[in-house]
C-alpha positions in Angstrom: 0.0 0.0 0.0 2.8 2.4 0.9 4.4 1.9 -2.5 1.1 2.8 -4.3 0.7 5.9 -2.2 4.2 7.0 -3.1 3.6 6.6 -6.8 0.4 8.8 -6.6 2.2 11.4 -4.4 3.8 12.8 -7.6 0.4 14.1 -8.6 -0.2 15.9 -5.3 -0.5 19.7 -5.8 -0.4 20.3 -2.0 2.7 18.2 -1.1 4.9 21.3 -0.5 2.3 23.8 0.8 -0.2 21.9 2.9 1.9 18.8 3.6 -1.2 16.7 3.0 -0.8 13.3 1.4 -2.6 12.6 -1.9 -3.9 9.3 -0.6 -4.3 9.5 3.1 -4.7 6.5 5.5 -8.1 6.1 7.0 -8.9 5.3 10.7 -9.5 1.7 9.7 -5.7 1.4 9.0 -4.9 1.9 12.7 -5.8 0.1 15.9 -7.2 1.7 19.1 -3.6 2.7 20.1 -2.9 4.5 16.8 -0.6 1.8 15.5 -0.7 0.6 11.8 -2.2 -2.8 11.4 -3.0 -5.2 8.5 -6.4 -4.3 7.0 -8.1 -7.0 4.9 -10.7 -6.6 2.1 -13.5 -8.9 1.1 -15.4 -7.7 -2.0 -18.4 -9.0 -3.9 -19.1 -6.2 -6.3 -18.3 -2.5 -6.8 -20.4 -1.3 -3.7 -20.6 -4.5 -1.8 -17.5 -5.0 0.3 -16.1 -5.2 3.8 -12.8 -4.1 5.5 -11.8 -6.2 8.5 -8.9 -7.2 10.8 -8.1 -10.9 11.2 -5.9 -12.2 14.1 -6.0 -16.0 14.1 -9.6 -16.9 14.6 -10.5 -13.4 15.9 -12.3 -11.3 13.3 -13.1 -7.6 13.7 -15.4 -5.9 11.2 -14.0 -2.3 10.6 -15.9 -0.9 7.6 -18.8 -2.8 6.1 -20.9 -1.8 3.2 -24.6 -1.2 3.7 -25.4 -1.8 0.0 -27.7 -4.7 -0.6 -28.8 -4.9 3.1 -29.2 -1.4 4.4 -32.6 -0.9 2.7 -34.2 -3.7 4.7 -36.1 -3.0 7.9 -33.6 -3.4 10.8 -34.2 -6.4 13.1 -33.4 -4.1 16.0 -32.7 -0.5 16.6 -29.5 1.3 17.7 -31.3 2.1 21.0 -32.0 -1.6 21.5 -28.3 -2.4 21.0 -27.2 0.3 23.4 -29.7 -0.8 26.1 -28.5 -4.4 25.7 -24.8 -3.7 25.7 -24.6 -0.6 27.9 -22.3 1.0 25.3 -22.7 4.0 23.0 -22.9 3.2 19.2 -20.6 5.6 17.2 -20.6 4.2 13.7 -22.6 5.5 10.8 -24.2 2.1 9.8 -26.4 0.4 12.4 -25.0 -2.5 14.5 -26.9 -5.2 12.7 -25.0 -4.5 9.5 -21.8 -5.2 11.3 -23.3 -8.3 12.8 -24.4 -9.5 9.3 -21.0 -9.0 7.8 -19.3 -10.8 10.8 -21.5 -13.7 10.0 -20.8 -13.5 6.3 -17.0 -13.3 6.7 -16.9 -16.0 9.4 -18.8 -18.4 7.1 -16.8 -17.6 4.0 -13.4 -17.9 5.8 -14.4 -21.0 7.7 -14.1 -19.4 11.1 -16.3 -20.2 14.2 -19.4 -18.1 14.1 -22.5 -17.4 16.0 -25.7 -17.2 13.9 -27.6 -13.9 14.4 -30.9 -14.5 16.2 -32.7 -12.6 13.4 -31.7 -14.7 10.4 -35.1 -16.3 10.1 -36.9 -13.0 10.4 -38.9 -12.0 7.2 -37.0 -9.6 5.0 -39.2 -6.5 4.5 -38.7 -2.8 3.6 -40.5 0.2 4.9 -41.6 2.8 2.3 -43.9 5.8 2.1 -46.7 6.2 -0.4 -45.4 9.1 -2.4 -47.3 9.2 -5.7 -51.0 9.0 -6.6 -50.3 6.2 -9.1 -49.1 3.9 -6.3 -52.0 5.0 -4.0 -54.5 4.0 -6.7 -52.9 0.5 -6.9 -53.3 -0.4 -3.2 -56.4 -2.6 -3.7 -58.2 -3.4 -0.5 -56.0 -0.8 1.4 -56.6 2.3 -0.9 -59.6 3.6 1.1 -57.7 3.3 4.4 -54.3 4.7 3.4 -53.4 8.3 3.0 -50.6 9.9 1.0 -47.1 9.6 2.6 -48.3 6.8 4.9 -45.6 4.3 5.7 -46.1 0.9 4.2 -44.2 -2.4 4.4 -42.9 -4.1 1.2 -42.7 -7.9 1.5 -40.6 -10.2 -0.7 -42.4 -13.5 -1.3 -40.4 -16.6 -2.3 -40.7 -17.3 -6.0 -42.3 -20.7 -6.3 -41.6 -21.1 -10.0 -38.9 -19.4 -12.1 -41.4 -18.0 -14.6 -44.3 -17.4 -12.2 -46.3 -14.4 -13.6 -47.4 -13.6 -10.1 -44.1 -12.0 -9.4 -44.5 -9.0 -11.8 -44.5 -6.2 -9.3 -44.0 -5.7 -5.6 -46.2 -6.8 -2.6 -47.2 -4.2 -0.1 -49.1 -4.1 3.2 -49.8 -1.7 6.1 -46.6 -0.9 8.0 -45.7 -3.2 11.0 -42.8 -3.2 13.4 -43.5 -6.7 14.6 -42.4 -9.4 12.2 -42.5 -12.5 14.3 -46.1 -13.4 13.5 -47.4 -12.4 10.1 -49.7 -15.4 9.6 -52.6 -14.5 7.4 -51.7 -10.9 7.0 -53.1 -9.4 3.8 -50.7 -7.9 1.1 -51.4 -6.5 -2.3 -49.5 -6.7 -5.6 -49.1 -3.0 -6.6 -49.1 -3.9 -10.4 -52.0 -6.3 -10.6 -53.9 -5.1 -7.6 -54.5 -8.7 -6.5 -54.8 -9.7 -2.8 -52.6 -12.4 -1.2 -51.9 -13.6 2.3 -48.7 -14.4 4.2 -47.8 -18.0 5.0 -45.2 -18.1 7.7 -43.8 -20.4 10.4 -47.0 -20.1 12.4 -49.0 -21.3 9.5 -46.7 -24.3 8.6 -48.9 -26.8 10.4 -51.7 -26.0 8.0 -51.8 -26.9 4.3 -50.9 -23.9 2.2 -54.0 -22.7 0.3 -53.9 -20.9 -3.0 -53.0 -17.2 -2.7 -50.9 -17.7 0.5 -47.2 -17.0 0.0 -44.1 -17.6 2.2 -41.7 -14.7 2.5 -38.0 -14.5 2.0 -35.9 -14.3 5.2 -32.9 -12.2 6.2 -30.8 -15.2 5.6 -32.2 -15.5 2.1 -31.1 -11.9 1.4 -27.6 -12.6 2.7 -27.3 -15.6 0.4 -28.6 -13.5 -2.5 -25.9 -10.8 -2.1 -23.2 -13.5 -1.8 -24.2 -14.9 -5.2 -24.5 -11.4 -6.9 -22.5 -10.9 -10.1 -20.7 -7.6 -10.8 -22.6 -5.7 -13.4 -20.5 -2.5 -13.9 -17.5 -4.3 -15.3 -16.7 -7.2 -17.7 -15.0 -10.4 -16.8 -11.2 -10.6 -17.5 -11.9 -12.2 -20.9 -14.4 -9.4 -21.8 -17.5 -11.5 -21.2 -20.3 -11.0 -18.7 -19.4 -11.4 -15.0 -21.0 -14.3 -13.1 -21.1 -15.0 -9.3 -17.9 -17.1 -9.8 -15.9 -14.5 -11.8 -12.5 -13.8 -10.3 -9.5 -11.7 -11.4 -8.9 -8.2 -12.8 -12.1 -7.0 -14.4 -12.2 -5.1 -17.7 -13.8 -1.8 -18.3 -17.4 -1.9 -19.6 -18.4 0.8 -22.0 -22.0 1.8 -22.4 -24.1 4.0 -24.7 -27.6 5.3 -24.0 -30.4 3.6 -25.8 -34.2 3.6 -25.2 -35.4 4.7 -21.7 -37.3 2.4 -19.4 -38.1 2.1 -15.7 -35.6 0.6 -13.3 -35.3 0.5 -9.5 -33.2 2.8 -7.4 -30.0 1.4 -6.0 -30.4 0.2 -2.4 -28.0 2.8 -0.9 -30.0 5.6 -2.7 -33.4 4.5 -1.6 -32.2 3.9 1.9 -30.7 7.4 2.2 -33.3 9.4 0.2 -36.5 7.7 1.0 -37.8 4.9 -1.3 -40.6 5.2 -3.7 -42.5 2.0 -4.7 -43.0 3.3 -8.2 -39.2 3.3 -8.8 -38.6 -0.3 -7.6 -37.4 -3.0 -10.0 -40.3 -5.0 -11.5 -42.8 -2.4 -10.3 -43.8 -1.7 -13.8 -44.7 1.7 -15.4 -47.4 2.9 -13.1 -48.0 5.9 -15.3 -46.3 6.5 -18.7 -46.1 10.2 -17.9 -44.4 9.6 -14.6 -40.8 9.5 -15.8 -39.2 8.8 -12.4 -36.2 6.7 -13.4 -34.2 5.9 -16.5 -31.5 3.4 -17.4 -28.7 3.6 -19.9 -27.7 0.3 -21.4 -26.0 -1.7 -24.1 -22.3 -2.4 -24.1 -20.4 -0.5 -26.8 -17.6 -2.6 -28.3 -15.5 -2.1 -31.4 -17.6 -4.4 -33.5 -20.7 -2.4 -32.7 -19.1 0.9 -33.6 -17.7 -0.6 -36.8 -21.2 -1.7 -37.8 -22.7 1.7 -37.1 -19.8 3.3 -39.1 -20.4 0.9 -42.1 -24.1 1.8 -42.0 -23.3 5.5 -41.8 -21.2 5.3 -45.0 -24.3 4.4 -47.0 -25.5 8.0 -46.7 -23.9 11.4 -47.4 -22.7 13.6 -44.6 -25.2 16.3 -45.6 -28.1 13.9 -45.4 -27.1 12.4 -42.1 -26.5 15.9 -40.6 -30.0 17.1 -41.7 -31.7 13.9 -40.4 -29.8 13.7 -37.0 -29.0 17.3 -36.2 -25.3 16.3 -35.7 -22.6 18.5 -37.1 -21.0 17.3 -40.4 -17.5 17.5 -39.0 -18.5 15.0 -36.2 -20.0 12.7 -38.8 -16.9 12.9 -41.0 -14.6 12.1 -38.0 -16.7 9.2 -37.0 -16.7 7.8 -40.6 -12.9 8.1 -40.6 -12.6 5.8 -37.6 -12.4 8.2 -34.7 -14.1 6.7 -31.6 -14.4 9.9 -29.6 -18.0 10.4 -30.5 -20.2 11.3 -27.5 -22.9 8.7 -26.4 -25.7 11.2 -27.0 -24.3 12.1 -30.5 -23.9 8.4 -31.3 -27.5 7.8 -30.2 -28.8 10.6 -32.5 -26.7 9.3 -35.4 -27.8 5.7 -35.0 -31.5 6.7 -34.9 -31.0 8.8 -38.1 -29.3 5.9 -39.9 -32.2 3.5 -38.9 -34.8 6.1 -40.1 -33.0 6.6 -43.4 -32.7 2.8 -43.9 -36.4 2.4 -43.2 -37.2 5.1 -45.8 -35.1 3.3 -48.3 -36.8 0.0 -47.7 -40.2 1.6 -48.2 -39.2 3.2 -51.5 
């Protein structure tokens, strides 16, 4: 680490005036006495990682990531932890996130571990009703719920891979007590259909149609451990899988058509979630453009194909059709790959429109 810091220090504009290092050491690099210590890293994806100290079988979580877990309803509050331990909590993330990562790391490294008592608790998320479109989709609850009322989003277990039931999210009135949800009513916010919760207290009864078991906190932990990195390519240039290892390659993207996606977990945790922006929620209102996604990997073959198609038409015609300057079109045709994503999108659309006109004629 020190050798890397020394290499970057040459770029430091303040090294002579402020005496401030370009890459400073964080508090996690030191122990309670201020001495440097070995800091270990365990990473699953770009925002899903944990820094920890390891001394024999003794594991200390120093800086966990809340991504992928932090949006879930906490199994206990910071006040509960402080009352139980008699200590003051000083970290930004709640103590249960540290406990979750201690369990994950212990299991992954083959260390002795104590299973958290809340692992079998249903995994749910608290959200406010922030748009009229969502309020109108609450089915049996819509006459009893007011705007900005807190609701609980549940995550039923998928019984079949292609089950059409799982288009959308399930929502019910907010509850803090998750130990007994037997028979509680929940509504699918896309279809408006009503379902009931089938939990451990209902397991002695045969499961009737319309009753769904919920995913647990342990299920969510297992899901993040099997998550694949989506922001980079595998070392061979392919798509990352949960088993991908090694130095990842840069993934280039260009904007295509817009469609709804869900907010990232860290964002919806910090800024307040909106059910209409969740993944699989569906377009509740075509006019309500709340979230957009940029997609499609841009590789050399794709650019070459667009460049070949562009050469079918004159610079003047392409410029008139797309609104892109002729010089930019000329540079692109000559093989320069410095074209902006927005310009490439305009140019691609113009080429497709001109090709369609030629086919009609």
